Each structure stands twice: as structure tokens, then as C-alpha cells.
N, C-alpha and C positions, 0 to 999 in steps of 0.2 A: 504493499499499499504506499502510495506517495501522497504528499500534499503539494498542490499546484497553486501558486499565487499568480493570478493574471493581473498585471499592473500596467497602467498607462504611463506612470512616472515612478522610476526607481532611482533613489540617490544611493550610490554604493558606499561611501559618499564621494569617492574620487571623481566619478563621472555620473551623468544623468542618462539613464536608459529609458527609451520610449517603447511602449508596447512590447514588453518582454514577459516571460514566465519564469518565476523562481521555482525550481524543483527541489523539494525536500524529501529526503529518505532517512527515516530514523531521526537522529539528532543533528544531521548535517545538511548543508546546502550541497546538492550534487551537480546542479547545472543552473545556468541562467541563459535562457534561449531567446533569440530575437523574434519570437512569434508566440501566439497563444497556443500552448500545447493541449491537445485533446486528452481528456482523462481516460484511464482505464476504468473498469467497472467499479472497483473498490477505492478509487482515489478520492481524496478530499480536495475540493476546489474552493479557493477563497477569491471572490471577485473584488479586486481592489482597483478597478479601472477608474473610479472617481476619486481615488485617494492618492496619498504619497507614501511610498514604501521605503523604509530606511533601516539601517542597522539598529539593533536595540540600544537604548541609551545606557550609559555607564556612569554611575555616581561613586567616586572613590573617596568621598568625604561626607558621611551622613551618620548622625548619631541615633536617630529614632523617628517614630511616628505613631500616631494613634495610641498614645500612652505607653508605648514600648520603647525601651532604650537598650543599647548594646551592653551597658553596665548592669542591666538586670541579670545578665549571665544565665539566661534561660532560652531553650529552643523555642518556646512559645513566643517570646518577644521577637526573636529573629524572624519567625514565620509571619507574625503580624506585620512587621516592617516590610518584609519582602512582598507580601500580598498587596499592601498599599502602594509600594513603589511601582509594582507592575501595572497598576491602574493609571500610572502617569508615564508609561512607556519605558520604564527602567527594566532591563533584563539582567544586569549584573551590578553588584555594589560591594563596597567594603564597609561593613559595620565599623563604626569609629568609637574609640574609647574616650575617656576623660581623665584628667589628672585625679588620681585616687591613691589609696593605700596600695602597697605592694600586693597584698592578698587579693584585693578586689580587682585590680587590673589583670593579674594572672588568671583569676577565675573567669573573667570575661573572655580572655584570649582562649582559654581551654574550651570554653563553651562553643565558640566559633569553630574551633578545630574539630570537635566531635559531632556537632549538630549537622544534620543533613537538610539541605534545602528541600521543601516539599514540591510536589509536582505542579502546584498552582501558584507559583510564586517566582519573583525574581530570585536569582541565585547569588548567594554570597560567595566571594572568591578568596576569602581570607579576611584579615583584620587590618585596620589602620589604627596605629597607636598615636593618639594625640595627647602628649604629656606622659610623664611629668617633668621631662628635662627641658624646662622653659625658664625664661628670664622673668622674674617677678614684676619688673617694671613694664612688661608688655604681656601680662598674663591674661588680659581680657576677663572672661568669666571662669577661667581655670582657678580653682581654689589655691590660694597662696601657701597655705599651711602644708600642702602635700607636694609642693615643687621641690626638686632635688637634682643633684648632679647625676650624670650617667654612671651607673655602677654595673660592672660585668656580672656581679652576683645576682643582679635583678634581670638584666636584659638577656643574659644567656638562657635563662629559663623560658623567656618569651620565645626565643628563636627555636628552642628545642621542640616546641609544639608543632612547628611547620606551618602555622597559620599566619604569621606576621608577613605582610606584603609591603606595607608602607609605614614609615615612622616620621612624624613631625618632631622637629628638634631645634633647639636654639644652639647654633654651632659654637657660641662663645662660652658655654658652660663647660665646666671641667668634665672630661671624659667623652664629650660628644663626638669629636673627630675620631677618637679611637673606636667608638661604637659604629660609626660609618664604615671605617676600615674593616671592622669585624663582620658587619652585616651584609655588605655589598656582595662578597663572594658567595653568600648563602641565598642570593636572590631577593634581597630586601631593598626597596627604594627608600630614599630619604628626602624629606621636604623641610625647607627652612621656615620656621614658624615661631610665633610668640617669642620674638627675639629683638635684642637691641644691637645686633651685629653691625659692625661698620661695613662700609663698602669692601674694604680689604678682607674682612672676615668672611663675607659672602663668597668672594672669589676663592678664598682658601677652602671653604666648605665644598664649593663646586669642584675644585681641584681634587678633593678627596672622594668625590663622587655624588654629592647631593645634586639632585636633578629637578627638584620641584620647590615651589614656594607656596606655603599654606595660606589660604585666603589673603591674597596679595593686598597690601596696604593696611589690612586689619591685623592688630596684634603684632606690630613691628615698627622699628624706627623708620620715620618717613623720609621724604626726599627734600634735600636742601641744595641750593645751587653751588655751595662751597663744600658741603659734606654730603655726598650722594647717599650715604647710609645704606640701610638694608634694602629699601625699595630701589635705590639707584643701581645696586649690584644686580638685583633680580631683573630689572628692566633691560640692563645692558648686556648681561651674559646670555648668549644665545643657547647655552647648554641647559638653561633652566626653564622648565615649564611653569607658568604662572596660573595657580588656581584662583578662580574668581567667583564670588557670591554676587550674582546679578539680580538682587531683589530690589534695587533702587533705594535700599536703606543702608546697607553696609558700605556701598560705594555710590557716589553721585553718578547718574547715567553718563555724564561726560567723561568721568574717570574710567568707567568700563570701556568706553570707546578708546580712550587714551591708551589703556593697557593693551588692547587688541592691536592698535596701531604700532605700539612700541615692540610688542613681542611677535606679532603676526598670528594669524589663525592657528598655524601649526605648532605654536608654543603656548596656547591659551586653553585652559581646561575649565569648563563650567562645573561647579560643584553646588550643592545645596547647603551643607552644614546644618541640615534640618535636625530638629530635636523632637523629643517625645510629644510635644504639643502640636506638632504638624498634623493637620487633618482634623483637629479638635477646635472647640470654641475658645474664645478668650478666657483667661482665668489664671489661677495660681498653679504652678507646677514646680518640679524639682529637676535640677541639672547638676551633676557632680556633687550631690549632697547638699546643695544650696537652693534656697527658694528663688524662683523667678516669676515674673509677671508677664503675661501676654496680653497686650492691648492693641486692638486693630491689627492683629497678626504679627506685631513686633514684640520680640522676646527680650526682656531686660532683667538684670539682677536687681536686688533691693536698692543698690547704690546707683542704678541707672545705666549700667554698662550693658551693651548688646551681648546677648547670650545665645549664640546660634541663630537659626532662622526657622521660619515655617514655610520655606520655599519648596516647590517641587521642580524637578528638572525640566519637564515640558514647559512650565511657566518661565523658567530661566531662559529657554530658547526664545520664547515669544518676547520676553523683556529685552534681550540683546538685539533682536531684530528692530525693536522700537528705539532702544537707546543709541544704536550705532548706524541706523538706516542701512542695515545689511539684509540680504535676502535669506530665506530659509536655507537655501543651498549653501550659502556662505557660513552661516552660524552652526549648522548641524554638526560638522566635524568636531567642534569643541566639546560636544557631549557624546561623541561616538569614537571616531578613529583616533583623535588626539589623546584622550585618556588611555585608550587601548595601547597606543604606541608608547606612551610614557611608562606604562606598566609592563611592557614587553608581551602583551597579549595579542598583538596584531595578527598573528597567524590563525587565531580562533575567534576573536571578538572585535567588534567595532567596524567591521567591513562586511559587505555582501559580496561574497566570491565563492566559487566552488571549493569545497573543502573546509570552509569556515563553519562554526557552530550556527545552527539555524535560530539565531537570536534576532528577531525582527519586530519593528514597531511600525504600525500603519496609522498615519495621521489623516484627518479630513482637511478640507480646504481652508478651515480656520485654524489649522495647526493644533487641533485637539486630538488626543489619542483615541482611536477607534478600536484597535486590536493590538495586543502584545503577545508575541510568540517567544517562548523560551525553549531552546534546544528542540525545536520542531513541534512543540505542544502549545496550543492556544491557552494562555493562562488568564487572559482578560479580554472581554469583548464588551464594548459600550452598548448597553441594551436600550439607551435612549434614542 
């Protein structure tokens, strides 16, 4: 049995294909043919001729949704998150931790390592460790009392689980560069974040192998014309991918456009940094053991500091189209092929090509998600 997607417009996203059929067998794309393939008796046909067919969206920085949080350290929370994300076109994500005690962080990592993604959900591909190796002066909503230097006795246990795929880190903290040197050969990517690193320290971290920047401009030393600082290093070094929260709150729309102009589409990654309050009403919630308030969808600590977001990745795409006057075709890679490339998943994720995983999102003409397919299985369909 095959699944055939008849599509008038396919964004691979490297090229736009017109009037093609995507052929899925099992969990893989086996062919993309330049005509509408006639089905065999038992084949499933998805008529997407009025829609846009894209690779599944990838969110590499997301804490939670619908009251569930990565730090809950339960499979139920991961499943709830994955189901919600699939409703917004996400097929792959990295559950993201918070600055916490040694025990709580390790528990969350081990949970991701052993929990299996359900069949009706976006799949988690490992874990993103955000904290605790951060600069207290740029901690944002990360609890200061749990910030600390990078210690092999802690992070070696993380690595042993095999689940850690991305680590946000302040390179100026003691032991951080040594952690990068230790983790890179084991397949871990590192992101510069919650940091007061100078321009020179950013370049040094990149020389050691750091290749991403965590929610660029937020939680880091800003740009000055005589002291380029953390942001200056990130914008100038072409080795670094810049993560961006495009909710119009963390960054002014003009700054979102500025980052894309400076880094280029192929070095800009859209993230949500979404928290457990995402998908819920305004109210009082908890993040990293501290109380936060969500008012008009904006999450802040008791002291007024921004605390993650309630953004979804499909909304981020629509926002960037508006903020930067770019087309869907131009913005899409920043939520698909670019994060896949940054994480070295490009042979399986982020692209529509024969041999790739059949992770596919189908959008309507208003760029709203109609269907989400994960490894060949329809996990979400808009019934409205």
C-alpha cells in the first residue's frame, strides 16, 4: 500500500514543483513524479491540489504546551506536547529543559531518552539543554539560584543517555569551552545563549565548534558600534546559525528582518521557545519552578521579565512573512531545511526528496495547517 499526494504546488523547499505526486511507502518518500500518479486498489490518495505541500516543520527550541513541560519528566507530557505541535505543522522537535537542580535536569533528559513518540504525534528527536551554564546577568527567566559552571561530573551523565542533541551555553563560564570540546565528537551541537560574551569570546566559542545562537538578541549582550558584543559576533560569523523568536514581542519586527538580512535565510532558524501555557488561556503558570503570568498571550515573570512565549511555529512563519515582506517560499526554509541542516538531519528531515522521512505539512492558501504527516502517517487533519 502506498500513499499518493497529488499536489499542484510542492516546496521541497529548495525548488517549487508544479503538478507532481509524492509517493510514500512505509515511513519514507520513495518518489516525486512530474504527473499525477494513478493509485492502485489499496493506495491512499491525498488530494492537495488546492494547497501547498512542504517538509514538516522542525522546532529545536520548545519547552511545552497545553500545561505540559519537558521538566515534568513524564511521557504523558511529551505526548501532549507532540500532539499539539502536530496541529501546527510540526513533525519533529527537541523538548527543551530549564535551569534546575542536577537531579531534575537529569530526570528530564532520561525521560526523553526512554519515552517513545506515539503514532499520532510529532516526534521528539532528542533533548535541548537550556541551562544551567549561563551568565546570571543575562539569565532572563532562568532561575539564578541554580546557575552554575560547567562540570564534567554533571554533563557526562547527560551525554551518557544518548538523548542530548543541543546545548545552550554561555561560553565565558568556567568549563564551557571544555564541554564543547567534549560534546562535539559525540554528536552534540552547541548554541551560545544567556551570555555576556564579548565579540572575541563568541568567535572563540565558534572556533571550538559552537554553531548556533539561542534566541538571538534575547538573553545576551547587545550590539554597540564600538563593542560588537555577543550579538555582533553572532551576526558577523557566518558559521553561526541564529535562532529567532518571531512573535513580535521578543524582537521588534524590524529586528527580525535585520537578522535575516545580516545572516541570510540559510543561517536563520525560527524557533518558538513556547512554554506550558501555549494553547491555554491567560493566567498564572509555572516555569522552572517560578511563577509566571500570561496576559494577552505574553508570558512574564513576577518581576516583568519575558519568560518564553506562547508562539506556534506556523504562526512564526506567517509573522516573518509580514515582518520582512518575504514570501512563503522564502520564509519556509527557516522552519524546515535550515534547522535540519544545523542539526545534521538533512538526509532525513527538512527536505522533500526520495529517501527522506515522509514528514510533510500541507498548508491552505492562508498558510494555515490542513494536514500533518509524520513518517508516512497522517497525525493531524483540520476537520474545519
